[in-house]
C-alpha positions as CSV (number, residue, x, y, z in Angstrom):
1,X,-14.3,43.7,-304.8
2,X,-13.5,45.2,-301.4
3,X,-16.2,46.3,-298.9
4,X,-15.2,49.9,-299.6
5,X,-16.0,49.5,-303.3
6,X,-19.3,47.7,-302.8
7,X,-22.5,49.7,-303.1
8,X,-25.0,49.9,-300.2
9,X,-27.4,47.5,-302.1
10,X,-24.5,45.0,-302.6
11,X,-23.6,45.0,-299.0
12,X,-27.2,44.6,-298.0
13,X,-27.4,41.6,-300.4
14,X,-24.3,40.1,-298.6
15,X,-25.9,40.7,-295.2
16,X,-29.2,39.1,-296.3
17,X,-27.3,36.0,-297.6
18,X,-25.4,35.8,-294.3
19,X,-28.6,36.1,-292.3
20,X,-30.0,33.2,-294.3
21,X,-27.0,31.1,-293.4
22,X,-27.5,31.9,-289.7
23,X,-31.2,31.0,-289.9
24,X,-30.3,27.7,-291.5
25,X,-27.6,26.9,-289.1
26,X,-29.8,27.8,-286.1
27,X,-32.4,25.4,-287.4
28,X,-29.7,22.7,-287.6
29,X,-28.6,23.3,-284.0
30,X,-32.2,23.2,-282.7
31,X,-32.9,19.9,-284.7
32,X,-29.7,18.3,-283.3
33,X,-30.7,19.2,-279.7
34,X,-34.3,18.1,-280.2
35,X,-33.3,14.7,-281.7
36,X,-30.5,14.0,-279.2
37,X,-27.5,14.5,-281.5
38,X,-24.0,13.8,-280.1
39,X,-22.2,16.4,-278.0
40,X,-19.5,16.7,-280.7
41,X,-22.0,17.3,-283.5
42,X,-23.9,19.9,-281.4
43,X,-20.7,21.6,-280.4
44,X,-19.5,21.9,-284.0
45,X,-22.8,23.2,-285.2
46,X,-22.9,25.8,-282.4
47,X,-19.4,27.0,-283.2
48,X,-20.3,27.4,-286.9
49,X,-23.4,29.3,-285.9
50,X,-21.4,31.6,-283.6
51,X,-18.8,32.2,-286.4
52,X,-21.6,33.2,-288.8
53,X,-23.1,35.6,-286.3
54,X,-19.7,37.3,-285.8
55,X,-19.3,37.8,-289.5
56,X,-22.9,39.1,-289.8
57,X,-22.3,41.5,-287.0
58,X,-19.3,43.0,-288.7
59,X,-21.2,43.3,-292.0
60,X,-24.2,44.8,-290.3
61,X,-22.0,47.5,-288.9
62,X,-20.7,48.4,-292.3
63,X,-24.3,48.6,-293.7
64,X,-25.6,50.7,-290.8
65,X,-22.6,53.1,-291.0
66,X,-23.8,54.0,-294.5
67,X,-27.5,54.2,-293.6
68,X,-29.4,57.3,-292.5
69,X,-29.2,57.4,-288.7
70,X,-32.3,57.5,-286.6
71,X,-32.1,60.5,-284.2
72,X,-32.8,58.5,-281.0
73,X,-32.0,61.5,-278.7
74,X,-34.4,63.9,-280.5
75,X,-37.1,61.2,-280.7
76,X,-36.8,60.2,-277.0
77,X,-36.8,63.9,-276.0
78,X,-40.0,64.6,-278.0
79,X,-41.8,61.5,-276.7
80,X,-41.1,62.4,-273.1
81,X,-41.4,66.2,-273.4
82,X,-44.7,66.1,-275.1
83,X,-45.9,63.3,-272.8
84,X,-46.5,60.7,-275.4
85,X,-45.1,58.0,-273.1
86,X,-43.8,58.5,-269.5
87,X,-42.5,56.1,-266.9
88,X,-45.2,55.0,-264.4
89,X,-44.9,56.2,-260.8
90,X,-42.0,58.4,-261.9
91,X,-41.8,60.6,-258.8
92,X,-41.6,57.4,-256.7
93,X,-38.6,56.1,-258.7
94,X,-40.7,54.3,-261.3
95,X,-41.0,50.5,-262.0
96,X,-39.3,48.8,-264.9
97,X,-41.6,47.6,-267.6
98,X,-44.5,49.9,-266.7
99,X,-45.3,53.0,-268.7
100,X,-48.2,55.5,-268.8
101,X,-49.6,56.9,-272.0
102,X,-49.9,60.6,-271.9
103,X,-52.8,62.6,-273.5
104,X,-51.4,62.4,-277.1
105,X,-50.7,58.7,-277.0
106,X,-54.0,58.0,-275.2
107,X,-55.9,59.6,-278.0
108,X,-53.7,58.0,-280.6
109,X,-54.3,54.5,-279.2
110,X,-58.0,55.1,-278.9
111,X,-58.1,56.1,-282.5
112,X,-56.1,53.0,-283.5
113,X,-58.4,50.7,-281.6
114,X,-61.5,52.4,-283.0
115,X,-60.2,52.0,-286.5
116,X,-59.3,48.4,-285.8
117,X,-62.9,47.7,-284.7
118,X,-64.3,49.3,-287.8
119,X,-61.8,47.6,-290.1
120,X,-62.2,44.1,-288.6
121,X,-65.2,43.7,-286.2
122,X,-67.7,45.8,-288.1
123,X,-66.5,45.0,-291.6
124,X,-66.4,41.2,-290.9
125,X,-69.4,41.1,-288.6
126,X,-67.4,39.5,-285.8
127,X,-68.7,38.7,-282.4
128,X,-66.8,40.9,-279.9
129,X,-66.5,40.0,-276.2
130,X,-64.8,41.5,-273.2
131,X,-63.6,38.8,-270.9
132,X,-62.1,39.0,-267.4
133,X,-58.4,39.7,-266.9
134,X,-58.4,37.3,-263.9
135,X,-58.2,33.7,-265.0
136,X,-58.5,30.5,-262.8
137,X,-55.5,28.3,-262.8
138,X,-57.3,25.3,-264.3
139,X,-57.9,27.2,-267.5
140,X,-54.2,28.1,-268.0
141,X,-53.2,24.6,-266.9
142,X,-55.3,23.2,-269.7
143,X,-53.9,25.7,-272.3
144,X,-50.3,24.8,-271.2
145,X,-49.3,28.3,-269.8
146,X,-48.8,27.1,-266.2
147,X,-46.2,24.5,-267.4
148,X,-44.4,26.2,-270.3
149,X,-44.6,30.0,-269.9
150,X,-41.2,30.4,-268.3
151,X,-37.7,32.1,-268.4
152,X,-34.6,31.3,-266.3
153,X,-34.1,33.4,-263.2
154,X,-31.5,33.8,-260.4
155,X,-31.6,35.5,-257.0
156,X,-29.3,37.6,-255.0
157,X,-29.9,35.6,-251.8
158,X,-29.0,38.2,-249.1
159,X,-31.2,40.9,-250.7
160,X,-33.8,38.7,-252.3
161,X,-33.6,40.6,-255.6
162,X,-34.3,38.6,-258.8
163,X,-32.7,38.8,-262.2
164,X,-33.1,37.2,-265.6
165,X,-30.1,34.9,-265.9
166,X,-29.3,35.2,-269.6
167,X,-29.5,39.0,-269.4
168,X,-27.0,39.0,-266.6
169,X,-24.6,37.0,-268.7
170,X,-25.0,39.4,-271.7
171,X,-24.4,42.5,-269.5
172,X,-21.3,40.9,-267.8
173,X,-19.8,40.3,-271.3
174,X,-20.6,43.8,-272.4
175,X,-18.9,45.2,-269.3
176,X,-15.8,42.9,-269.8
177,X,-15.4,44.1,-273.4
178,X,-15.8,47.8,-272.4
179,X,-13.2,47.5,-269.7
180,X,-10.7,45.8,-272.1
181,X,-10.8,47.7,-275.4
182,X,-7.4,46.3,-276.4
183,X,-8.5,42.6,-276.0
184,X,-7.2,40.4,-278.9
185,X,-9.8,39.9,-281.5
186,X,-9.9,36.1,-281.2
187,X,-10.6,36.3,-277.5
188,X,-13.2,39.0,-278.1
189,X,-15.0,36.8,-280.6
190,X,-15.1,33.9,-278.1
191,X,-16.9,36.2,-275.6
192,X,-19.3,37.5,-278.2
193,X,-20.0,33.9,-279.2
194,X,-21.0,33.1,-275.7
195,X,-23.1,36.2,-275.4
196,X,-25.1,35.4,-278.5
197,X,-26.0,32.0,-277.2
198,X,-27.1,33.3,-273.8
199,X,-30.8,32.4,-274.1
200,X,-30.0,28.9,-275.4
201,X,-28.1,27.6,-272.4
202,X,-29.5,25.1,-269.9
203,X,-29.7,26.1,-266.2
204,X,-26.5,24.2,-265.4
205,X,-24.6,25.8,-268.3
206,X,-25.8,29.3,-267.3
207,X,-24.7,28.7,-263.7
208,X,-21.2,27.8,-264.8
209,X,-20.9,30.8,-267.1
210,X,-22.1,33.2,-264.4
211,X,-19.4,31.9,-262.2
212,X,-16.8,32.1,-265.0
213,X,-17.6,35.8,-265.6
214,X,-17.7,36.5,-261.9
215,X,-21.3,37.7,-261.9
216,X,-22.3,38.8,-258.4
217,X,-25.4,40.3,-257.0
218,X,-25.8,43.7,-255.5
219,X,-24.8,42.2,-252.1
220,X,-21.5,41.1,-253.5
221,X,-22.4,37.4,-253.2
222,X,-22.7,34.9,-256.0
223,X,-26.2,34.4,-257.4
224,X,-28.4,31.4,-256.6
225,X,-28.6,28.5,-259.1
226,X,-30.9,29.5,-262.0
227,X,-34.4,28.1,-262.1
228,X,-37.5,28.4,-264.3
229,X,-39.7,31.4,-263.5
230,X,-43.3,31.5,-264.7
231,X,-44.0,34.8,-266.4
232,X,-47.6,35.0,-265.3
233,X,-48.8,37.2,-262.4
234,X,-50.1,34.7,-259.8
235,X,-52.8,35.7,-257.3
236,X,-55.5,34.1,-255.2
237,X,-59.3,34.4,-255.9
238,X,-61.4,35.0,-252.8
239,X,-60.5,35.7,-249.1
240,X,-59.7,32.0,-248.3
241,X,-56.7,32.1,-250.6
242,X,-57.3,28.5,-251.8
243,X,-58.4,29.3,-255.3
244,X,-55.3,30.1,-257.5
245,X,-55.7,32.5,-260.4
246,X,-53.5,34.5,-262.8
247,X,-53.7,37.7,-264.7
248,X,-54.2,36.5,-268.2
249,X,-51.1,36.4,-270.5
250,X,-53.3,36.6,-273.6
251,X,-57.0,37.3,-274.3
252,X,-57.6,34.2,-276.4
253,X,-58.6,31.8,-273.7
254,X,-61.7,33.7,-272.8
255,X,-63.0,33.3,-276.4
256,X,-62.1,29.6,-276.5
257,X,-64.0,28.7,-273.4
258,X,-67.1,30.6,-274.6
259,X,-67.1,28.9,-278.0
260,X,-70.4,27.0,-277.5
261,X,-72.3,30.1,-276.5
262,X,-70.8,32.1,-279.4
263,X,-71.8,29.3,-281.8
264,X,-75.3,29.3,-280.5
265,X,-75.5,33.1,-280.8
266,X,-74.4,32.8,-284.4
267,X,-77.3,30.4,-285.1
268,X,-74.9,27.4,-285.3
269,X,-73.3,28.8,-288.5
270,X,-69.6,28.5,-289.3
271,X,-67.3,29.9,-290.2
272,X,-67.5,32.8,-287.8
273,X,-65.0,35.0,-285.9
274,X,-64.9,36.3,-282.3
275,X,-62.8,39.3,-281.3
276,X,-61.5,40.9,-278.1
277,X,-59.5,44.0,-277.2
278,X,-58.0,44.0,-273.8
279,X,-55.0,43.8,-271.5
280,X,-52.5,41.0,-271.2
281,X,-49.9,40.7,-268.4
282,X,-46.4,39.3,-268.4
283,X,-44.2,39.5,-265.4
284,X,-41.0,40.1,-267.3
285,X,-37.8,39.5,-265.3
286,X,-35.8,42.2,-267.2
287,X,-38.0,44.4,-269.3
288,X,-36.2,46.2,-272.1
289,X,-36.6,48.3,-275.3
290,X,-39.3,50.7,-274.0
291,X,-42.8,49.8,-275.1
292,X,-41.6,46.7,-277.0
293,X,-41.2,44.5,-273.9
294,X,-43.5,45.6,-271.0
295,X,-45.4,43.9,-268.1
296,X,-48.8,45.2,-269.0
297,X,-49.9,45.6,-272.7
298,X,-53.0,46.0,-274.9
299,X,-53.8,43.2,-277.3
300,X,-56.4,42.8,-280.0
301,X,-57.1,39.2,-281.0
302,X,-59.4,37.5,-283.5
303,X,-60.3,33.8,-283.3
304,X,-61.8,32.7,-286.6
305,X,-63.5,29.3,-286.4
306,X,-63.5,27.3,-289.6
307,X,-64.1,23.8,-290.9
308,X,-60.6,22.2,-290.9
309,X,-61.3,20.6,-294.3
310,X,-62.5,23.8,-295.9
311,X,-60.3,26.9,-295.1
312,X,-61.5,28.9,-298.1
313,X,-62.8,32.4,-297.3
314,X,-65.9,33.9,-299.0
315,X,-64.3,37.4,-299.3
316,X,-60.9,36.2,-300.5
317,X,-61.4,37.5,-304.0
318,X,-61.5,41.0,-302.6
319,X,-57.9,40.8,-301.4
320,X,-56.4,38.2,-303.8
321,X,-54.6,40.9,-305.8
322,X,-53.2,42.6,-302.7
323,X,-49.4,42.4,-302.8
324,X,-47.5,41.5,-299.6
325,X,-43.8,41.4,-298.8
326,X,-43.3,37.7,-297.8
327,X,-40.2,36.2,-296.1
328,X,-41.0,32.5,-296.5
329,X,-39.0,29.8,-294.6
330,X,-37.2,28.6,-297.8
331,X,-36.0,32.2,-298.4
332,X,-34.9,32.5,-294.8
333,X,-32.8,29.4,-295.2
334,X,-31.7,30.2,-298.7
335,X,-31.4,33.6,-300.3
336,X,-32.2,35.7,-297.3
337,X,-34.4,37.9,-299.5
338,X,-38.0,38.7,-299.2
339,X,-40.5,38.3,-302.1
340,X,-43.3,40.6,-303.1
341,X,-46.3,38.8,-304.4
342,X,-50.1,38.8,-304.4
343,X,-52.1,36.8,-301.8
344,X,-53.8,34.8,-304.6
345,X,-50.4,33.8,-306.1
346,X,-49.0,32.9,-302.6
347,X,-52.0,30.6,-301.8
348,X,-51.9,29.0,-305.3
349,X,-48.1,28.3,-304.9
350,X,-48.7,26.8,-301.4
351,X,-46.5,29.5,-299.8
352,X,-49.4,30.5,-297.6
353,X,-51.3,27.5,-296.4
354,X,-54.9,28.5,-297.1
355,X,-57.2,31.4,-298.2
356,X,-58.4,32.4,-294.7
357,X,-54.9,32.8,-293.3
358,X,-53.9,34.9,-296.4
359,X,-57.1,36.9,-296.2
360,X,-56.3,38.1,-292.7
361,X,-52.7,38.8,-293.6
362,X,-53.9,41.1,-296.4
363,X,-56.5,42.7,-294.1
364,X,-53.7,43.3,-291.5
365,X,-51.5,45.0,-294.2
366,X,-54.4,47.2,-295.2
367,X,-55.0,48.2,-291.6
368,X,-51.4,49.1,-291.1
369,X,-51.5,51.3,-294.2
370,X,-54.7,53.0,-292.9
371,X,-53.1,54.1,-289.6
372,X,-50.1,55.5,-291.4
373,X,-47.4,52.8,-291.1
374,X,-44.6,53.0,-293.7
375,X,-45.3,50.1,-296.1
376,X,-41.6,49.9,-297.0
377,X,-40.9,48.8,-293.4
378,X,-43.5,46.0,-293.2
379,X,-43.0,42.3,-294.0
380,X,-44.5,39.0,-293.2
381,X,-42.1,36.4,-291.9
382,X,-43.1,32.7,-291.9
383,X,-42.2,30.6,-288.9
384,X,-39.6,27.9,-289.5
385,X,-40.6,24.3,-289.0
386,X,-38.4,24.3,-285.8
387,X,-40.3,27.3,-284.5
388,X,-43.9,26.1,-284.9
389,X,-45.9,24.2,-282.4
390,X,-46.6,20.6,-283.4
391,X,-50.3,21.2,-284.0
392,X,-49.9,24.4,-286.1
393,X,-50.5,24.3,-289.8
394,X,-48.8,27.6,-290.7
395,X,-47.7,30.8,-288.9
396,X,-46.7,34.2,-290.3
397,X,-45.7,37.2,-288.2
398,X,-46.2,40.8,-289.4
399,X,-42.8,42.4,-288.6
400,X,-42.3,46.2,-288.4
401,X,-38.9,47.7,-288.9
402,X,-37.9,50.2,-286.3
403,X,-34.6,51.4,-284.7
404,X,-34.6,48.1,-282.7
405,X,-34.7,46.1,-286.0
406,X,-37.5,43.9,-287.2
407,X,-40.1,43.6,-284.4
408,X,-42.9,41.0,-284.4
409,X,-46.1,43.0,-283.9
410,X,-48.9,40.8,-285.3
411,X,-49.0,37.0,-285.3
412,X,-51.1,35.1,-287.8
413,X,-51.4,31.4,-286.8
414,X,-53.4,28.5,-288.1
415,X,-53.7,26.7,-284.8
416,X,-55.7,23.8,-286.2
417,X,-58.1,22.3,-283.6
418,X,-55.7,22.3,-280.7
419,X,-57.3,24.9,-278.4
420,X,-60.9,23.7,-278.6
421,X,-59.8,20.1,-278.2
422,X,-57.8,20.6,-275.0
423,X,-60.6,22.5,-273.4
424,X,-63.1,19.9,-274.6
425,X,-61.0,17.1,-273.2
426,X,-60.4,18.8,-269.8
427,X,-64.0,19.7,-269.2
428,X,-65.7,16.8,-271.1
429,X,-67.6,19.5,-273.0
430,X,-68.5,19.1,-276.6
431,X,-66.8,21.7,-278.8
432,X,-68.1,20.7,-282.2
433,X,-69.9,22.5,-284.9
434,X,-72.2,21.1,-287.6
435,X,-72.6,21.9,-291.3
436,X,-75.5,20.9,-293.5
437,X,-74.7,18.9,-296.6
438,X,-76.8,19.6,-299.6
439,X,-77.4,17.3,-301.4
440,X,-76.8,14.6,-298.8
441,X,-73.5,12.6,-299.2
442,X,-72.6,9.0,-298.8
443,X,-69.5,8.7,-296.5
444,X,-67.6,5.8,-295.0
445,X,-67.6,5.4,-291.3
446,X,-66.5,2.7,-288.7
447,X,-69.3,0.9,-286.9
448,X,-67.9,0.0,-283.4
449,X,-68.8,-2.7,-280.9
450,X,-67.1,-2.5,-277.5
451,X,-66.3,-5.2,-274.9
452,X,-67.6,-3.1,-272.0
453,X,-66.3,-5.6,-269.5
454,X,-62.7,-5.2,-270.7
455,X,-63.1,-1.5,-271.0
456,X,-64.4,-1.2,-267.4
457,X,-61.6,-3.4,-266.1
458,X,-58.9,-1.4,-267.8
459,X,-60.1,2.1,-267.5
460,X,-62.7,2.0,-264.6
461,X,-64.3,5.5,-264.4
462,X,-62.6,6.7,-267.5
463,X,-64.1,4.1,-269.8
464,X,-66.7,6.5,-271.2
465,X,-64.0,9.0,-272.0
466,X,-62.1,6.3,-274.0
467,X,-65.3,5.0,-275.8
468,X,-66.4,8.6,-276.6
469,X,-63.0,9.4,-278.1
470,X,-63.1,6.3,-280.3
471,X,-66.7,7.0,-281.4
472,X,-65.7,10.5,-282.4
473,X,-63.0,9.2,-284.6
474,X,-65.3,6.5,-286.0
475,X,-67.6,9.2,-287.5
476,X,-65.1,9.2,-290.5
477,X,-63.3,6.2,-291.7
478,X,-60.5,8.5,-292.8
479,X,-59.9,9.4,-289.2
480,X,-60.4,5.9,-287.8
481,X,-58.3,4.1,-290.3
482,X,-54.9,4.8,-288.7
483,X,-56.3,3.4,-285.4
484,X,-57.6,0.3,-287.1
485,X,-54.3,-0.2,-288.9
486,X,-52.3,0.1,-285.6
487,X,-54.6,-2.3,-283.8
488,X,-54.3,-4.9,-286.6
489,X,-50.6,-4.6,-286.8
490,X,-49.5,-4.1,-283.2
491,X,-52.6,-5.3,-281.3
492,X,-52.7,-2.0,-279.3
493,X,-52.4,1.7,-279.5
494,X,-52.0,4.5,-277.0
495,X,-54.3,7.5,-277.3
496,X,-54.0,10.5,-275.0
497,X,-52.4,8.3,-272.3
498,X,-54.9,5.4,-272.7
499,X,-53.7,2.1,-274.0
500,X,-56.4,0.5,-276.1
501,X,-56.0,-3.1,-277.2
502,X,-57.5,-5.0,-280.1
503,X,-59.6,-7.2,-277.8
504,X,-61.6,-4.2,-276.4
505,X,-63.5,-3.5,-279.6
506,X,-64.4,-4.7,-283.1
507,X,-65.2,-2.6,-286.1
508,X,-66.7,-2.7,-289.5
509,X,-66.3,-0.2,-292.3
510,X,-69.8,0.8,-293.5
511,X,-71.4,3.5,-295.7
512,X,-73.7,6.1,-294.3
513,X,-75.9,8.8,-295.9
514,X,-75.3,12.1,-294.0
515,X,-77.3,15.3,-294.1
516,X,-74.9,17.2,-291.9
517,X,-71.3,16.7,-290.8
518,X,-69.8,17.3,-287.4
519,X,-66.3,18.7,-286.8
520,X,-64.1,20.4,-284.2
521,X,-63.3,23.8,-285.8
522,X,-59.8,24.9,-286.6
523,X,-58.8,28.3,-285.3
524,X,-57.1,30.9,-287.4
525,X,-55.8,33.6,-285.0
526,X,-54.5,37.1,-285.9
527,X,-53.1,38.5,-282.7
528,X,-52.2,42.2,-282.5
529,X,-49.8,43.7,-280.0
530,X,-51.3,47.2,-279.9
531,X,-48.5,48.6,-277.7
532,X,-45.8,47.5,-280.1
533,X,-47.8,48.9,-283.1
534,X,-48.2,52.2,-281.2
535,X,-44.5,52.5,-280.6
536,X,-43.7,51.6,-284.2
537,X,-46.1,54.2,-285.4
538,X,-44.5,56.8,-283.3
539,X,-41.1,56.0,-284.9
540,X,-42.5,55.8,-288.4
541,X,-44.2,59.2,-287.9
542,X,-41.2,61.0,-286.5
543,X,-39.2,63.4,-288.7
544,X,-37.2,66.6,-288.6
545,X,-37.5,69.6,-290.9
546,X,-34.8,69.6,-293.5
547,X,-34.2,73.3,-293.1
548,X,-34.1,73.1,-289.3
549,X,-33.4,69.8,-287.5
550,X,-34.5,71.3,-284.2
551,X,-38.0,71.3,-285.5
552,X,-39.5,67.9,-285.0
553,X,-42.7,66.7,-286.6
554,X,-45.0,63.7,-285.9
555,X,-46.6,63.0,-289.3
556,X,-49.7,61.1,-288.1
557,X,-52.3,60.1,-290.6
558,X,-55.4,62.4,-290.1
559,X,-57.6,59.4,-289.4
560,X,-55.6,58.5,-286.2
561,X,-54.0,61.8,-285.2
562,X,-54.7,62.6,-281.5
563,X,-56.0,66.0,-282.5
564,X,-57.2,66.9,-286.0
565,X,-56.8,70.6,-286.1
566,X,-55.2,73.6,-284.2
567,X,-57.3,76.8,-284.1
568,X,-55.0,79.8,-283.8
569,X,-56.1,83.5,-283.6
570,X,-53.3,85.7,-284.9
571,X,-54.3,88.4,-282.4
572,X,-55.7,88.5,-278.9
573,X,-58.3,91.1,-279.8
574,X,-61.9,90.3,-279.0
575,X,-63.0,90.0,-282.6
576,X,-60.4,87.3,-283.4
577,X,-61.1,85.4,-280.2
578,X,-64.8,85.4,-280.9
579,X,-64.3,83.9,-284.3
580,X,-61.8,81.4,-282.9
581,X,-64.3,80.2,-280.3
582,X,-67.0,79.9,-283.0
583,X,-64.9,77.8,-285.3
584,X,-63.7,75.6,-282.4
585,X,-67.2,75.0,-281.2
586,X,-68.4,74.0,-284.6
587,X,-65.5,71.5,-285.0
588,X,-66.2,69.9,-281.7
589,X,-69.9,69.6,-282.5
590,X,-68.7,67.3,-285.4
591,X,-66.7,65.2,-283.0
592,X,-63.4,66.5,-284.3
593,X,-60.7,66.8,-281.6
594,X,-59.0,70.2,-281.7
595,X,-56.4,72.3,-279.8
596,X,-57.0,76.0,-279.4
597,X,-53.9,78.0,-278.8
598,X,-54.5,81.7,-277.9
599,X,-51.1,82.2,-276.4
600,X,-49.0,85.3,-277.2
601,X,-46.3,83.2,-278.9
602,X,-45.5,84.0,-282.5
603,X,-47.6,82.1,-285.0
604,X,-44.6,80.1,-286.3
605,X,-43.9,78.9,-282.7
606,X,-47.5,77.8,-282.3
607,X,-47.3,75.9,-285.6
608,X,-44.2,74.1,-284.4
609,X,-46.0,73.1,-281.2
610,X,-48.8,71.6,-283.2
611,X,-46.3,69.8,-285.5
612,X,-44.7,68.1,-282.5
613,X,-48.0,66.8,-281.4
614,X,-48.8,65.5,-284.9
615,X,-51.8,67.8,-285.5
616,X,-52.3,67.6,-289.3
617,X,-54.0,71.0,-289.9
618,X,-54.0,74.5,-288.4
619,X,-56.7,77.1,-289.0
620,X,-55.6,80.7,-288.5
621,X,-57.9,83.6,-287.8
622,X,-56.2,86.7,-289.2
623,X,-57.2,90.3,-289.9
624,X,-58.6,89.4,-293.3
625,X,-61.0,87.1,-291.4
626,X,-62.6,90.1,-289.8
627,X,-63.0,91.7,-293.2
628,X,-64.4,88.8,-295.3
629,X,-65.0,85.8,-293.0
630,X,-62.2,83.7,-294.6
631,X,-59.5,81.9,-292.8
632,X,-56.3,80.1,-293.7
633,X,-55.8,76.3,-293.3
634,X,-52.2,75.0,-293.1
635,X,-51.2,71.4,-293.8
636,X,-48.6,70.1,-291.5
637,X,-46.3,68.1,-293.8
638,X,-46.0,70.4,-296.8
639,X,-46.6,73.6,-294.7
640,X,-48.7,74.9,-297.6
641,X,-51.8,77.0,-296.9
642,X,-55.2,77.7,-298.5
643,X,-57.7,80.4,-297.8
644,X,-61.4,79.4,-297.5
645,X,-64.6,80.7,-296.0
646,X,-64.8,79.9,-292.3
647,X,-68.2,78.1,-292.9
648,X,-66.4,75.5,-295.0
649,X,-63.8,74.6,-292.4
650,X,-65.7,71.9,-290.5
651,X,-67.1,70.2,-293.6
652,X,-63.7,70.1,-295.3
653,X,-61.9,68.8,-292.2
654,X,-64.5,66.2,-291.6
655,X,-64.2,64.9,-295.2
656,X,-60.4,64.7,-295.0
657,X,-60.4,63.0,-291.6
658,X,-62.9,60.4,-292.7
659,X,-60.9,59.8,-295.9
660,X,-63.6,61.2,-298.2
661,X,-61.4,64.0,-299.5
662,X,-57.6,64.6,-299.9
663,X,-55.6,67.7,-299.1
664,X,-54.5,67.8,-302.7
665,X,-58.0,68.1,-303.9
666,X,-58.7,70.8,-301.3
667,X,-55.6,72.8,-302.5
668,X,-57.1,72.7,-306.1
669,X,-60.5,73.9,-304.9
670,X,-59.3,76.8,-302.8
671,X,-56.7,79.5,-303.5
672,X,-53.3,78.9,-302.0
673,X,-51.6,81.5,-299.8
674,X,-48.1,82.3,-298.8
675,X,-47.0,83.2,-295.3
676,X,-43.9,83.2,-293.2
677,X,-43.7,80.4,-290.7
678,X,-43.0,83.1,-288.2
679,X,-46.5,84.3,-288.9
680,X,-46.0,88.0,-288.1
681,X,-48.2,89.0,-291.0
682,X,-51.5,87.8,-292.4
683,X,-51.3,85.4,-295.3
684,X,-51.0,86.8,-298.8
685,X,-53.0,85.2,-301.5
686,X,-51.1,83.9,-304.5
687,X,-54.0,82.5,-306.5
688,X,-54.7,84.5,-309.7
689,X,-58.1,82.9,-310.3
690,X,-59.9,86.0,-309.0
691,X,-59.3,89.8,-308.7
692,X,-57.7,90.9,-305.5
693,X,-56.9,94.2,-303.7
694,X,-54.0,95.0,-301.3
695,X,-54.9,96.2,-297.8
696,X,-52.6,97.2,-295.1
697,X,-52.8,97.1,-291.3
698,X,-50.4,97.7,-288.4
699,X,-49.7,93.9,-288.6
700,X,-48.7,93.9,-292.3
701,X,-50.2,93.7,-295.8
702,X,-52.5,91.2,-297.4
703,X,-54.6,90.6,-300.5
704,X,-58.3,90.1,-300.4
705,X,-60.8,89.3,-303.1
706,X,-62.5,92.3,-304.7
């Protein structure tokens, strides 16, 4: 069957299968490089990967050509014109990677964060903190950020300008292909192959390629050799300039270093969770894709501390039946297809490692649905084995589909005990929790006896660190047994850089009755990129009226919409304005954000303005209002209207906004009305549930109840 004869679903199946092959081949390449494979094997594997990517690119083009096109131009125009997002310092030329949220997005983000707090912090009784953005170097050295948080960068030496090396290579290849549209396909594929591997090259390889493609800086001179650039913003703390600090790249470290105090505040009970909403900073060399890759961003992170030997969750039954779209590692390497299954089934099968991780994945899905994200464009992708840190037990990213493809917006990681252990070791601070055992249990431990003379000679001032480390392991024979086996077999073992020999200690396996157990908690971390979620929500909410593509609508959920209602007098006469002010004041008294529009524009034009801002409802004061104190309420998405007493407006709107009532129920309760979107006349009731009479005015005709 030719590609022309295949259906859209069949072509998508082919693309999914091709992407699975690419994922599998990419894992093979990473494994070969990590394990020191031969140059020939690596080269062949890379060539195969590049070939698959070219084939997938062609197939993707066929699929996209048959898919509805996202109107990027109309979307960008609306976002800028209505000041959802604007470039920072625009009149001074702006700065890449920095954006300001205008009034609509500022309110939208505040509503999203408020709902996040209610959904997670209040519901789960989490301990919320607000830690400093400025972090001492020693903390980030301990966490590994100072050493590993890097990208490759080059400089234009005469001007001093800096550029991200792999992006320069990608741009140079794009320019070459644009300038040579008749280039033979085989040669073109070779260039594209190089482009797709841009972020995988070593510094030396990148330097050679930049020379090959004649990449030169703004000065016209070749770039400097590439070198690692740490993405954290470095600064000094205090006037002396001797204390180095960084703007935090994540919020998590503030919670980890406060673990002991948080545990005490929680009366020593585990499991428990700490949460924080705040800014993170990343000095991106070449920011791209709008709000998806910026230098300053809002994060919302949860650190759930749990016994590593018991990762069940007391509330798991409440979400066990919740279905998620899962893209497990086996499917990524095999069929390329996602699976939809319940959390309970995924944990039972071992697809998701434990209940607590699955619980937070389900809660994240529910949060996304609450704020109005399209469930059909959400999926959870499991990290491949080659992607995960060595200490991680399992990791799943919530990915949201946008015009930029599938974008990671929330990470869910079982980080094991790594974070608390590294901070404990660096500061010699105990980061353990205890749990009562009822009834008491008999366990096997190792009873140790040290040769202090040998320890002191070998480790000097560090002997207490070594002995404490061994004593900690000896609390459980299961933990100490591998150490004992290695000492018996090899006569020595290296632990955290210390070489311990068999002569330094003796041990005996004994039984002990325990009333409580001690453990370093594992950390399960859901990490939300609120900026990426905000951008994705803008895209998911954007639409255009079928009857008029010039009319754009932001279909925000009423719970998070920046403003809940527009209040519109049909006339500028004093009576209409007085009623308009009365309704507006009553709505604001109930903490409902509103927009009053008394302009002389036609009513239809004012509706369109409200639609562009995502305001879900509009209350119109017309001439019938003066007669019988009723108003019309218009729903944004359907454009249908109902007529109701003005005294009911605030209560009804409050109920809908707080998810206690639906528009559909309201439309059944109150008579529906018809009105031109141009709005030159008052609404005409169409309900036949009560007797009506026709009245006329200079503005038109309307029906009113008798």
